[in-house]
N, CA, C, O and the ligand as a Tripos MOL2 file, in Angstrom:
@<TRIPOS>MOLECULE
protein
  293   291    74     0     0
PROTEIN
NO_CHARGES

@<TRIPOS>ATOM
      1 N          17.8230    2.0260    3.4240 N.3       1 MET1
      2 CA         17.1700    3.2220    2.8850 C.3       1 MET1
      3 C          15.9060    3.5260    3.6930 C.2       1 MET1
      4 O          15.0610    2.6560    3.9060 O.2       1 MET1
      5 N          15.8030    4.7370    4.1230 N.am      2 MET2
      6 CA         14.6180    5.1590    4.8640 C.3       2 MET2
      7 C          13.6050    5.7620    3.9120 C.2       2 MET2
      8 O          13.9580    6.5690    3.0520 O.2       2 MET2
      9 N          12.3960    5.3890    4.0570 N.am      3 ILE3
     10 CA         11.3600    6.0940    3.3110 C.3       3 ILE3
     11 C          10.3490    6.6600    4.2870 C.2       3 ILE3
     12 O           9.9240    5.9930    5.2310 O.2       3 ILE3
     13 N           9.9780    7.8870    4.0420 N.am      4 ASP4
     14 CA          9.0130    8.5180    4.9420 C.3       4 ASP4
     15 C           7.8760    9.1770    4.1620 C.2       4 ASP4
     16 O           7.0790    9.9310    4.7220 O.2       4 ASP4
     17 N           7.8130    8.8820    2.8660 N.am      5 ASN5
     18 CA          6.7620    9.5120    2.0590 C.3       5 ASN5
     19 C           5.5520    8.5990    1.9050 C.2       5 ASN5
     20 O           5.0270    8.3980    0.8100 O.2       5 ASN5
     21 N           5.1320    8.0560    3.0410 N.am      6 TYR6
     22 CA          3.9170    7.2400    2.9810 C.3       6 TYR6
     23 C           3.1450    7.3660    4.2860 C.2       6 TYR6
     24 O           3.6740    7.7750    5.3200 O.2       6 TYR6
     25 N           1.8890    7.0030    4.1960 N.am      7 ILE7
     26 CA          1.0750    6.8780    5.3980 C.3       7 ILE7
     27 C           0.4070    5.5120    5.3320 C.2       7 ILE7
     28 O           0.0560    5.0370    4.2520 O.2       7 ILE7
     29 N           0.2360    4.8980    6.4640 N.am      8 MET8
     30 CA         -0.4220    3.6090    6.5250 C.3       8 MET8
     31 C          -1.7180    3.7600    7.3050 C.2       8 MET8
     32 O          -1.7280    4.2650    8.4280 O.2       8 MET8
     33 N          -2.8080    3.3170    6.6960 N.am      9 ILE9
     34 CA         -4.0900    3.4230    7.3870 C.3       9 ILE9
     35 C          -4.8310    2.0780    7.3320 C.2       9 ILE9
     36 O          -4.5590    1.2280    6.4840 O.2       9 ILE9
     37 N          -5.7680    1.9210    8.2580 N.am     10 TYR10
     38 CA         -6.6140    0.7290    8.2760 C.3      10 TYR10
     39 C          -8.0070    1.1090    7.8060 C.2      10 TYR10
     40 O          -8.5380    2.1700    8.1340 O.2      10 TYR10
     41 N          -8.5790    0.1980    7.0210 N.am     11 LYS11
     42 CA         -9.9720    0.3780    6.6130 C.3      11 LYS11
     43 C         -10.6980   -0.9450    6.7230 C.2      11 LYS11
     44 O         -10.1020   -2.0180    6.6230 O.2      11 LYS11
     45 N         -11.9860   -0.8440    6.9290 N.am     12 ASN12
     46 CA        -12.8320   -2.0160    6.9970 C.3      12 ASN12
     47 C         -13.1200   -2.4880    5.5740 C.2      12 ASN12
     48 O         -14.0930   -2.0570    4.9560 O.2      12 ASN12
     49 N         -12.2780   -3.3650    5.0630 N.am     13 LEU13
     50 CA        -12.3800   -3.8110    3.6780 C.3      13 LEU13
     51 C         -13.0120   -5.2040    3.6250 C.2      13 LEU13
     52 O         -13.0640   -5.9070    4.6340 O.2      13 LEU13
     53 N         -13.4930   -5.5970    2.4380 N.am     14 PRO14
     54 CA        -13.9770   -6.9730    2.3030 C.3      14 PRO14
     55 C         -12.8740   -7.9860    2.6420 C.2      14 PRO14
     56 O         -11.6870   -7.7130    2.4620 O.2      14 PRO14
     57 N         -13.2850   -9.1410    3.1280 N.am     15 PHE15
     58 CA        -12.3120  -10.1500    3.5380 C.3      15 PHE15
     59 C         -11.3860  -10.5930    2.4090 C.2      15 PHE15
     60 O         -10.2440  -10.9880    2.6450 O.2      15 PHE15
     61 N         -11.8980  -10.5210    1.1730 N.am     16 LYS16
     62 CA        -11.1270  -10.9680    0.0080 C.3      16 LYS16
     63 C          -9.9040  -10.1090   -0.2690 C.2      16 LYS16
     64 O          -8.9750  -10.5300   -0.9580 O.2      16 LYS16
     65 N          -9.9180   -8.9000    0.2790 N.am     17 ILE17
     66 CA         -8.8550   -7.9450   -0.0470 C.3      17 ILE17
     67 C          -7.8850   -7.8130    1.1210 C.2      17 ILE17
     68 O          -8.2890   -7.5080    2.2420 O.2      17 ILE17
     69 N          -6.6110   -8.0450    0.8520 N.am     18 ASN18
     70 CA         -5.5930   -7.8340    1.8770 C.3      18 ASN18
     71 C          -5.3810   -6.3590    2.1470 C.2      18 ASN18
     72 O          -5.1730   -5.9310    3.2820 O.2      18 ASN18
     73 N          -5.4410   -5.5920    1.0580 N.am     19 GLY19
     74 CA         -5.2160   -4.1730    1.1750 C.3      19 GLY19
     75 C          -4.8920   -3.6160   -0.1910 C.2      19 GLY19
     76 O          -4.9280   -4.3330   -1.1910 O.2      19 GLY19
     77 N          -4.5760   -2.3350   -0.2320 N.am     20 PHE20
     78 CA         -4.1580   -1.7610   -1.5040 C.3      20 PHE20
     79 C          -3.2550   -0.5650   -1.2500 C.2      20 PHE20
     80 O          -3.1170   -0.0790   -0.1270 O.2      20 PHE20
     81 N          -2.6530   -0.1170   -2.3290 N.am     21 ILE21
     82 CA         -1.7470    1.0170   -2.2090 C.3      21 ILE21
     83 C          -2.1170    2.0620   -3.2470 C.2      21 ILE21
     84 O          -2.3960    1.7420   -4.4020 O.2      21 ILE21
     85 N          -2.1160    3.2990   -2.8220 N.am     22 MET22
     86 CA         -2.3870    4.4100   -3.7260 C.3      22 MET22
     87 C          -1.1410    5.2910   -3.7950 C.2      22 MET22
     88 O          -0.3780    5.4040   -2.8350 O.2      22 MET22
     89 N          -0.9660    5.8990   -4.9390 N.am     23 TYR23
     90 CA          0.2060    6.7490   -5.1290 C.3      23 TYR23
     91 C          -0.2190    8.0840   -5.7100 C.2      23 TYR23
     92 O          -0.9770    8.1410   -6.6780 O.2      23 TYR23
     93 N           0.2690    9.1420   -5.1170 N.am     24 ASP24
     94 CA          0.0570   10.4830   -5.6460 C.3      24 ASP24
     95 C           1.3780   10.9400   -6.2580 C.2      24 ASP24
     96 O           2.3080   11.3200   -5.5460 O.2      24 ASP24
     97 N           1.4470   10.8980   -7.5830 N.am     25 ALA25
     98 CA          2.7040   11.1730   -8.2770 C.3      25 ALA25
     99 C           3.1660   12.6190   -8.0830 C.2      25 ALA25
    100 O           4.3640   12.8890   -7.9980 O.2      25 ALA25
    101 N           2.2290   13.5240   -8.0170 N.am     26 GLU26
    102 CA          2.5760   14.9420   -7.8890 C.3      26 GLU26
    103 C           3.3400   15.2080   -6.5840 C.2      26 GLU26
    104 O           4.3070   15.9690   -6.5590 O.2      26 GLU26
    105 N           2.8970   14.5830   -5.5340 N.am     27 ASP27
    106 CA          3.5470   14.7680   -4.2270 C.3      27 ASP27
    107 C           4.5170   13.6380   -3.8960 C.2      27 ASP27
    108 O           5.1640   13.6610   -2.8490 O.2      27 ASP27
    109 N           4.6190   12.6490   -4.7860 N.am     28 ASN28
    110 CA          5.4300   11.4670   -4.5240 C.3      28 ASN28
    111 C           5.1020   10.8780   -3.1470 C.2      28 ASN28
    112 O           5.9690   10.7030   -2.2910 O.2      28 ASN28
    113 N           3.8350   10.5890   -2.9810 N.am     29 TYR29
    114 CA          3.3560   10.1640   -1.6800 C.3      29 TYR29
    115 C           2.4610    8.9340   -1.8030 C.2      29 TYR29
    116 O           1.5850    8.8640   -2.6650 O.2      29 TYR29
    117 N           2.7040    7.9670   -0.9200 N.am     30 TYR30
    118 CA          1.9780    6.7090   -0.9620 C.3      30 TYR30
    119 C           1.0020    6.6040    0.2030 C.2      30 TYR30
    120 O           1.2590    7.0990    1.3000 O.2      30 TYR30
    121 N          -0.1030    5.9590   -0.0600 N.am     31 THR31
    122 CA         -1.0230    5.5840    1.0070 C.3      31 THR31
    123 C          -1.1920    4.0680    0.9650 C.2      31 THR31
    124 O          -1.6890    3.5080   -0.0130 O.2      31 THR31
    125 N          -0.7770    3.4320    2.0240 N.am     32 ILE32
    126 CA         -0.9270    1.9790    2.1350 C.3      32 ILE32
    127 C          -2.1540    1.7150    2.9950 C.2      32 ILE32
    128 O          -2.2140    2.1060    4.1610 O.2      32 ILE32
    129 N          -3.1230    1.0480    2.3980 N.am     33 VAL33
    130 CA         -4.3700    0.7740    3.1050 C.3      33 VAL33
    131 C          -4.4270   -0.7080    3.4560 C.2      33 VAL33
    132 O          -4.3770   -1.5710    2.5800 O.2      33 VAL33
    133 N          -4.5320   -0.9820    4.7320 N.am     34 LEU34
    134 CA         -4.6170   -2.3680    5.1950 C.3      34 LEU34
    135 C          -6.0310   -2.6640    5.6730 C.2      34 LEU34
    136 O          -6.8120   -1.7560    5.9550 O.2      34 LEU34
    137 N          -6.3400   -3.9390    5.7570 N.am     35 ASN35
    138 CA         -7.6890   -4.3650    6.1030 C.3      35 ASN35
    139 C          -7.8150   -4.5750    7.6080 C.2      35 ASN35
    140 O          -7.1910   -5.4740    8.1710 O.2      35 ASN35
    141 N          -8.6130   -3.7550    8.2430 N.am     36 SER36
    142 CA         -8.7410   -3.8190    9.7080 C.3      36 SER36
    143 C          -9.3990   -5.1210   10.1760 C.2      36 SER36
    144 O          -9.3570   -5.4470   11.3620 O.2      36 SER36
    145 N         -10.0040   -5.8620    9.2470 N.am     37 ARG37
    146 CA        -10.6310   -7.1360    9.6410 C.3      37 ARG37
    147 C          -9.6200   -8.2710    9.7580 C.2      37 ARG37
    148 O          -9.9190   -9.3270   10.3170 O.2      37 ARG37
    149 N          -8.4170   -8.0440    9.2240 N.am     38 LEU38
    150 CA         -7.4410   -9.1350    9.2000 C.3      38 LEU38
    151 C          -6.5060   -9.0520   10.4020 C.2      38 LEU38
    152 O          -6.4540   -8.0450   11.1080 O.2      38 LEU38
    153 N          -5.7790  -10.1270   10.6090 N.am     39 SER39
    154 CA         -4.9130  -10.2030   11.7860 C.3      39 SER39
    155 C          -3.6740   -9.3250   11.6200 C.2      39 SER39
    156 O          -3.3330   -8.8950   10.5180 O.2      39 SER39
    157 N          -3.0220   -9.0770   12.7330 N.am     40 PHE40
    158 CA         -1.8010   -8.2800   12.7190 C.3      40 PHE40
    159 C          -0.7640   -8.8890   11.7770 C.2      40 PHE40
    160 O          -0.1360   -8.1710   10.9990 O.2      40 PHE40
    161 N          -0.5810  -10.2160   11.8430 N.am     41 SER41
    162 CA          0.4740  -10.8320   11.0330 C.3      41 SER41
    163 C           0.1240  -10.8070    9.5450 C.2      41 SER41
    164 O           1.0160  -10.6810    8.7060 O.2      41 SER41
    165 N          -1.1550  -10.9230    9.2110 N.am     42 GLU42
    166 CA         -1.5520  -10.8090    7.8080 C.3      42 GLU42
    167 C          -1.3090   -9.3930    7.2930 C.2      42 GLU42
    168 O          -0.8230   -9.2030    6.1780 O.2      42 GLU42
    169 N          -1.6460   -8.4190    8.1040 N.am     43 ASN43
    170 CA         -1.4290   -7.0310    7.7010 C.3      43 ASN43
    171 C           0.0510   -6.6990    7.6090 C.2      43 ASN43
    172 O           0.4690   -5.9160    6.7560 O.2      43 ASN43
    173 N           0.8370   -7.2940    8.4870 N.am     44 LYS44
    174 CA          2.2840   -7.0740    8.4600 C.3      44 LYS44
    175 C           2.8660   -7.5730    7.1340 C.2      44 LYS44
    176 O           3.7280   -6.9360    6.5290 O.2      44 LYS44
    177 N           2.3630   -8.7330    6.7070 N.am     45 LYS45
    178 CA          2.8180   -9.3140    5.4440 C.3      45 LYS45
    179 C           2.4700   -8.3950    4.2630 C.2      45 LYS45
    180 O           3.3020   -8.1240    3.3980 O.2      45 LYS45
    181 N           1.2240   -7.9280    4.2560 N.am     46 THR46
    182 CA          0.7840   -7.0310    3.1760 C.3      46 THR46
    183 C           1.6080   -5.7460    3.1900 C.2      46 THR46
    184 O           2.0620   -5.2720    2.1490 O.2      46 THR46
    185 N           1.7900   -5.1920    4.3860 N.am     47 PHE47
    186 CA          2.5470   -3.9530    4.5250 C.3      47 PHE47
    187 C           3.9690   -4.1160    3.9950 C.2      47 PHE47
    188 O           4.4620   -3.2630    3.2570 O.2      47 PHE47
    189 N           4.6230   -5.2060    4.3720 N.am     48 GLU48
    190 CA          6.0060   -5.4290    3.9270 C.3      48 GLU48
    191 C           6.0780   -5.6400    2.4170 C.2      48 GLU48
    192 O           7.0320   -5.2230    1.7600 O.2      48 GLU48
    193 N           5.0570   -6.2930    1.8850 N.am     49 HIS49
    194 CA          5.0010   -6.4980    0.4330 C.3      49 HIS49
    195 C           4.9260   -5.1520   -0.2980 C.2      49 HIS49
    196 O           5.6460   -4.9230   -1.2700 O.2      49 HIS49
    197 N           4.0530   -4.2740    0.1790 N.am     50 GLU50
    198 CA          3.8850   -2.9820   -0.4890 C.3      50 GLU50
    199 C           5.1110   -2.0880   -0.2900 C.2      50 GLU50
    200 O           5.5170   -1.3510   -1.1890 O.2      50 GLU50
    201 N           5.6840   -2.1720    0.9030 N.am     51 LEU51
    202 CA          6.8940   -1.3940    1.1840 C.3      51 LEU51
    203 C           8.0300   -1.7940    0.2450 C.2      51 LEU51
    204 O           8.7980   -0.9540   -0.2240 O.2      51 LEU51
    205 N           8.1120   -3.0730   -0.0120 N.am     52 GLU52
    206 CA          9.1020   -3.6030   -0.9500 C.3      52 GLU52
    207 C           8.9310   -2.9730   -2.3400 C.2      52 GLU52
    208 O           9.9140   -2.6050   -2.9820 O.2      52 GLU52
    209 N           7.6980   -2.8540   -2.7910 N.am     53 HIS53
    210 CA          7.4160   -2.2040   -4.0740 C.3      53 HIS53
    211 C           7.8980   -0.7560   -4.0610 C.2      53 HIS53
    212 O           8.5020   -0.2810   -5.0230 O.2      53 HIS53
    213 N           7.6230   -0.0670   -2.9620 N.am     54 ILE54
    214 CA          8.0380    1.3380   -2.8650 C.3      54 ILE54
    215 C           9.5580    1.4300   -2.9390 C.2      54 ILE54
    216 O          10.1010    2.2440   -3.6850 O.2      54 ILE54
    217 N          10.2400    0.5950   -2.1620 N.am     55 LEU55
    218 CA         11.7100    0.6040   -2.1420 C.3      55 LEU55
    219 C          12.2860    0.2780   -3.5140 C.2      55 LEU55
    220 O          13.3240    0.8160   -3.8990 O.2      55 LEU55
    221 N          11.6150   -0.6030   -4.2500 N.am     56 ASN56
    222 CA         12.0760   -0.9730   -5.5910 C.3      56 ASN56
    223 C          11.7320    0.0760   -6.6350 C.2      56 ASN56
    224 O          12.1750   -0.0230   -7.7800 O.2      56 ASN56
    225 N          10.9460    1.0820   -6.2550 N.am     57 GLY57
    226 CA         10.5380    2.1070   -7.2110 C.3      57 GLY57
    227 C           9.5680    1.5940   -8.2460 C.2      57 GLY57
    228 O           9.4870    2.1310   -9.3510 O.2      57 GLY57
    229 N           8.8270    0.5520   -7.8960 N.am     58 ASP58
    230 CA          7.9330   -0.0870   -8.8590 C.3      58 ASP58
    231 C           6.7950    0.8110   -9.3250 C.2      58 ASP58
    232 O           6.2040    0.5800  -10.3790 O.2      58 ASP58
    233 N           6.4930    1.8270   -8.5400 N.am     59 PHE59
    234 CA          5.3360    2.6550   -8.8790 C.3      59 PHE59
    235 C           5.7320    3.9840   -9.5180 C.2      59 PHE59
    236 O           4.8690    4.7810   -9.8850 O.2      59 PHE59
    237 N           7.0160    4.2160   -9.6490 N.am     60 LEU60
    238 CA          7.4650    5.5490  -10.0590 C.3      60 LEU60
    239 C           7.1450    5.8910  -11.5090 C.2      60 LEU60
    240 O           7.1410    7.0630  -11.8860 O.2      60 LEU60
    241 N           6.8800    4.8790  -12.3170 N.am     61 LYS61
    242 CA          6.5650    5.1590  -13.7220 C.3      61 LYS61
    243 C           5.1520    5.6980  -13.8820 C.2      61 LYS61
    244 O           4.7920    6.2510  -14.9200 O.2      61 LYS61
    245 N           4.3740    5.5250  -12.8460 N.am     62 ILE62
    246 CA          2.9800    5.9300  -12.9450 C.3      62 ILE62
    247 C           2.8670    7.4320  -12.7100 C.2      62 ILE62
    248 O           3.4590    7.9860  -11.7840 O.2      62 ILE62
    249 N           2.0930    8.0640  -13.5720 N.am     63 LYS63
    250 CA          2.1110    9.5190  -13.6190 C.3      63 LYS63
    251 C           0.8930   10.1790  -12.9850 C.2      63 LYS63
    252 O           0.7800   11.4050  -12.9830 O.2      63 LYS63
    253 N           0.0010    9.3870  -12.4590 N.am     64 ASN64
    254 CA         -1.1870   10.0410  -11.9130 C.3      64 ASN64
    255 C          -1.5600    9.4670  -10.5600 C.2      64 ASN64
    256 O          -0.8200    8.6740   -9.9780 O.2      64 ASN64
    257 N          -2.6850    9.8700  -10.0830 N.am     65 VAL65
    258 CA         -3.1360    9.4570   -8.7630 C.3      65 VAL65
    259 C          -4.0470    8.2580   -8.8920 C.2      65 VAL65
    260 O          -4.9080    8.2180   -9.7710 O.2      65 VAL65
    261 N          -3.8710    7.3120   -8.0510 N.am     66 GLY66
    262 CA         -4.8190    6.2080   -8.0760 C.3      66 GLY66
    263 C          -4.3100    4.9980   -7.3610 C.2      66 GLY66
    264 O          -3.2430    5.0090   -6.7460 O.2      66 GLY66
    265 N          -5.0870    3.9600   -7.4510 N.am     67 ILE67
    266 CA         -4.7340    2.6990   -6.8220 C.3      67 ILE67
    267 C          -3.7240    1.9750   -7.7030 C.2      67 ILE67
    268 O          -3.9960    1.7140   -8.8750 O.2      67 ILE67
    269 N          -2.5860    1.6570   -7.1590 N.am     68 MET68
    270 CA         -1.5400    1.0010   -7.9060 C.3      68 MET68
    271 C          -1.6950   -0.5010   -7.8750 C.2      68 MET68
    272 O          -1.4340   -1.1930   -8.8590 O.2      68 MET68
    273 N          -2.1200   -0.9860   -6.7450 N.am     69 GLU69
    274 CA         -2.1940   -2.4270   -6.5940 C.3      69 GLU69
    275 C          -3.1940   -2.7560   -5.5060 C.2      69 GLU69
    276 O          -3.1800   -2.1800   -4.4190 O.2      69 GLU69
    277 N          -4.0500   -3.6880   -5.8260 N.am     70 ALA70
    278 CA         -4.9330   -4.2380   -4.8090 C.3      70 ALA70
    279 C          -4.4660   -5.6660   -4.5760 C.2      70 ALA70
    280 O          -4.3620   -6.4570   -5.5130 O.2      70 ALA70
    281 N          -4.1930   -5.9780   -3.3530 N.am     71 SER71
    282 CA         -3.6930   -7.3000   -3.0130 C.3      71 SER71
    283 C          -4.8600   -8.1820   -2.5830 C.2      71 SER71
    284 O          -5.5010   -7.9480   -1.5590 O.2      71 SER71
    285 N          -5.1130   -9.1940   -3.3910 N.am     72 MET72
    286 CA         -6.2570  -10.0600   -3.1150 C.3      72 MET72
    287 C          -5.8140  -11.3260   -2.3810 C.2      72 MET72
    288 O          -4.6860  -11.7980   -2.5270 O.2      72 MET72
    289 N          -6.7310  -11.8480   -1.5980 N.am     73 ARG73
    290 CA         -6.4260  -13.0730   -0.8770 C.3      73 ARG73
    291 C          -6.7270  -14.2950   -1.7150 C.2      73 ARG73
    292 O          -6.5270  -15.4210   -1.2600 O.2      73 ARG73
    293 ZN          2.6200   -6.6410   -5.2820 Zn       74 ZN74
@<TRIPOS>BOND
     1     1     2 1
     2     2     3 1
     3     3     4 2
     4     3     5 am
     5     5     6 1
     6     6     7 1
     7     7     8 2
     8     7     9 am
     9     9    10 1
    10    10    11 1
    11    11    12 2
    12    11    13 am
    13    13    14 1
    14    14    15 1
    15    15    16 2
    16    15    17 am
    17    17    18 1
    18    18    19 1
    19    19    20 2
    20    19    21 am
    21    21    22 1
    22    22    23 1
    23    23    24 2
    24    23    25 am
    25    25    26 1
    26    26    27 1
    27    27    28 2
    28    27    29 am
    29    29    30 1
    30    30    31 1
    31    31    32 2
    32    31    33 am
    33    33    34 1
    34    34    35 1
    35    35    36 2
    36    35    37 am
    37    37    38 1
    38    38    39 1
    39    39    40 2
    40    39    41 am
    41    41    42 1
    42    42    43 1
    43    43    44 2
    44    43    45 am
    45    45    46 1
    46    46    47 1
    47    47    48 2
    48    47    49 am
    49    49    50 1
    50    50    51 1
    51    51    52 2
    52    51    53 am
    53    53    54 1
    54    54    55 1
    55    55    56 2
    56    55    57 am
    57    57    58 1
    58    58    59 1
    59    59    60 2
    60    59    61 am
    61    61    62 1
    62    62    63 1
    63    63    64 2
    64    63    65 am
    65    65    66 1
    66    66    67 1
    67    67    68 2
    68    67    69 am
    69    69    70 1
    70    70    71 1
    71    71    72 2
    72    71    73 am
    73    73    74 1
    74    74    75 1
    75    75    76 2
    76    75    77 am
    77    77    78 1
    78    78    79 1
    79    79    80 2
    80    79    81 am
    81    81    82 1
    82    82    83 1
    83    83    84 2
    84    83    85 am
    85    85    86 1
    86    86    87 1
    87    87    88 2
    88    87    89 am
    89    89    90 1
    90    90    91 1
    91    91    92 2
    92    91    93 am
    93    93    94 1
    94    94    95 1
    95    95    96 2
    96    95    97 am
    97    97    98 1
    98    98    99 1
    99    99   100 2
   100    99   101 am
   101   101   102 1
   102   102   103 1
   103   103   104 2
   104   103   105 am
   105   105   106 1
   106   106   107 1
   107   107   108 2
   108   107   109 am
   109   109   110 1
   110   110   111 1
   111   111   112 2
   112   111   113 am
   113   113   114 1
   114   114   115 1
   115   115   116 2
   116   115   117 am
   117   117   118 1
   118   118   119 1
   119   119   120 2
   120   119   121 am
   121   121   122 1
   122   122   123 1
   123   123   124 2
   124   123   125 am
   125   125   126 1
   126   126   127 1
   127   127   128 2
   128   127   129 am
   129   129   130 1
   130   130   131 1
   131   131   132 2
   132   131   133 am
   133   133   134 1
   134   134   135 1
   135   135   136 2
   136   135   137 am
   137   137   138 1
   138   138   139 1
   139   139   140 2
   140   139   141 am
   141   141   142 1
   142   142   143 1
   143   143   144 2
   144   143   145 am
   145   145   146 1
   146   146   147 1
   147   147   148 2
   148   147   149 am
   149   149   150 1
   150   150   151 1
   151   151   152 2
   152   151   153 am
   153   153   154 1
   154   154   155 1
   155   155   156 2
   156   155   157 am
   157   157   158 1
   158   158   159 1
   159   159   160 2
   160   159   161 am
   161   161   162 1
   162   162   163 1
   163   163   164 2
   164   163   165 am
   165   165   166 1
   166   166   167 1
   167   167   168 2
   168   167   169 am
   169   169   170 1
   170   170   171 1
   171   171   172 2
   172   171   173 am
   173   173   174 1
   174   174   175 1
   175   175   176 2
   176   175   177 am
   177   177   178 1
   178   178   179 1
   179   179   180 2
   180   179   181 am
   181   181   182 1
   182   182   183 1
   183   183   184 2
   184   183   185 am
   185   185   186 1
   186   186   187 1
   187   187   188 2
   188   187   189 am
   189   189   190 1
   190   190   191 1
   191   191   192 2
   192   191   193 am
   193   193   194 1
   194   194   195 1
   195   195   196 2
   196   195   197 am
   197   197   198 1
   198   198   199 1
   199   199   200 2
   200   199   201 am
   201   201   202 1
   202   202   203 1
   203   203   204 2
   204   203   205 am
   205   205   206 1
   206   206   207 1
   207   207   208 2
   208   207   209 am
   209   209   210 1
   210   210   211 1
   211   211   212 2
   212   211   213 am
   213   213   214 1
   214   214   215 1
   215   215   216 2
   216   215   217 am
   217   217   218 1
   218   218   219 1
   219   219   220 2
   220   219   221 am
   221   221   222 1
   222   222   223 1
   223   223   224 2
   224   223   225 am
   225   225   226 1
   226   226   227 1
   227   227   228 2
   228   227   229 am
   229   229   230 1
   230   230   231 1
   231   231   232 2
   232   231   233 am
   233   233   234 1
   234   234   235 1
   235   235   236 2
   236   235   237 am
   237   237   238 1
   238   238   239 1
   239   239   240 2
   240   239   241 am
   241   241   242 1
   242   242   243 1
   243   243   244 2
   244   243   245 am
   245   245   246 1
   246   246   247 1
   247   247   248 2
   248   247   249 am
   249   249   250 1
   250   250   251 1
   251   251   252 2
   252   251   253 am
   253   253   254 1
   254   254   255 1
   255   255   256 2
   256   255   257 am
   257   257   258 1
   258   258   259 1
   259   259   260 2
   260   259   261 am
   261   261   262 1
   262   262   263 1
   263   263   264 2
   264   263   265 am
   265   265   266 1
   266   266   267 1
   267   267   268 2
   268   267   269 am
   269   269   270 1
   270   270   271 1
   271   271   272 2
   272   271   273 am
   273   273   274 1
   274   274   275 1
   275   275   276 2
   276   275   277 am
   277   277   278 1
   278   278   279 1
   279   279   280 2
   280   279   281 am
   281   281   282 1
   282   282   283 1
   283   283   284 2
   284   283   285 am
   285   285   286 1
   286   286   287 1
   287   287   288 2
   288   287   289 am
   289   289   290 1
   290   290   291 1
   291   291   292 2
@<TRIPOS>SUBSTRUCTURE
     1 MET1         2 RESIDUE 1 A MET
     2 MET2         6 RESIDUE 1 A MET
     3 ILE3        10 RESIDUE 1 A ILE
     4 ASP4        14 RESIDUE 1 A ASP
     5 ASN5        18 RESIDUE 1 A ASN
     6 TYR6        22 RESIDUE 1 A TYR
     7 ILE7        26 RESIDUE 1 A ILE
     8 MET8        30 RESIDUE 1 A MET
     9 ILE9        34 RESIDUE 1 A ILE
    10 TYR10       38 RESIDUE 1 A TYR
    11 LYS11       42 RESIDUE 1 A LYS
    12 ASN12       46 RESIDUE 1 A ASN
    13 LEU13       50 RESIDUE 1 A LEU
    14 PRO14       54 RESIDUE 1 A PRO
    15 PHE15       58 RESIDUE 1 A PHE
    16 LYS16       62 RESIDUE 1 A LYS
    17 ILE17       66 RESIDUE 1 A ILE
    18 ASN18       70 RESIDUE 1 A ASN
    19 GLY19       74 RESIDUE 1 A GLY
    20 PHE20       78 RESIDUE 1 A PHE
    21 ILE21       82 RESIDUE 1 A ILE
    22 MET22       86 RESIDUE 1 A MET
    23 TYR23       90 RESIDUE 1 A TYR
    24 ASP24       94 RESIDUE 1 A ASP
    25 ALA25       98 RESIDUE 1 A ALA
    26 GLU26      102 RESIDUE 1 A GLU
    27 ASP27      106 RESIDUE 1 A ASP
    28 ASN28      110 RESIDUE 1 A ASN
    29 TYR29      114 RESIDUE 1 A TYR
    30 TYR30      118 RESIDUE 1 A TYR
    31 THR31      122 RESIDUE 1 A THR
    32 ILE32      126 RESIDUE 1 A ILE
    33 VAL33      130 RESIDUE 1 A VAL
    34 LEU34      134 RESIDUE 1 A LEU
    35 ASN35      138 RESIDUE 1 A ASN
    36 SER36      142 RESIDUE 1 A SER
    37 ARG37      146 RESIDUE 1 A ARG
    38 LEU38      150 RESIDUE 1 A LEU
    39 SER39      154 RESIDUE 1 A SER
    40 PHE40      158 RESIDUE 1 A PHE
    41 SER41      162 RESIDUE 1 A SER
    42 GLU42      166 RESIDUE 1 A GLU
    43 ASN43      170 RESIDUE 1 A ASN
    44 LYS44      174 RESIDUE 1 A LYS
    45 LYS45      178 RESIDUE 1 A LYS
    46 THR46      182 RESIDUE 1 A THR
    47 PHE47      186 RESIDUE 1 A PHE
    48 GLU48      190 RESIDUE 1 A GLU
    49 HIS49      194 RESIDUE 1 A HIS
    50 GLU50      198 RESIDUE 1 A GLU
    51 LEU51      202 RESIDUE 1 A LEU
    52 GLU52      206 RESIDUE 1 A GLU
    53 HIS53      210 RESIDUE 1 A HIS
    54 ILE54      214 RESIDUE 1 A ILE
    55 LEU55      218 RESIDUE 1 A LEU
    56 ASN56      222 RESIDUE 1 A ASN
    57 GLY57      226 RESIDUE 1 A GLY
    58 ASP58      230 RESIDUE 1 A ASP
    59 PHE59      234 RESIDUE 1 A PHE
    60 LEU60      238 RESIDUE 1 A LEU
    61 LYS61      242 RESIDUE 1 A LYS
    62 ILE62      246 RESIDUE 1 A ILE
    63 LYS63      250 RESIDUE 1 A LYS
    64 ASN64      254 RESIDUE 1 A ASN
    65 VAL65      258 RESIDUE 1 A VAL
    66 GLY66      262 RESIDUE 1 A GLY
    67 ILE67      266 RESIDUE 1 A ILE
    68 MET68      270 RESIDUE 1 A MET
    69 GLU69      274 RESIDUE 1 A GLU
    70 ALA70      278 RESIDUE 1 A ALA
    71 SER71      282 RESIDUE 1 A SER
    72 MET72      286 RESIDUE 1 A MET
    73 ARG73      290 RESIDUE 1 A ARG
    74 ZN74       293 GROUP 0 **** ****
């Protein structure tokens, strides 16, 4: 299954945070935010974890805009 309703961006986040995901229910659009301070392989892991949630439709019950999940280290 291909998904193209997301954007992935890097932000300078605290070390404790792997990243987070935001969902805009109105547009059915996800923003995956990764931590630019972390390594490529750590970010890859976080990205794949969040992508898995999207593929599973884990966020579809949520009806508004906001942070769905913050992944802590
Ligand atoms: Zn999760």
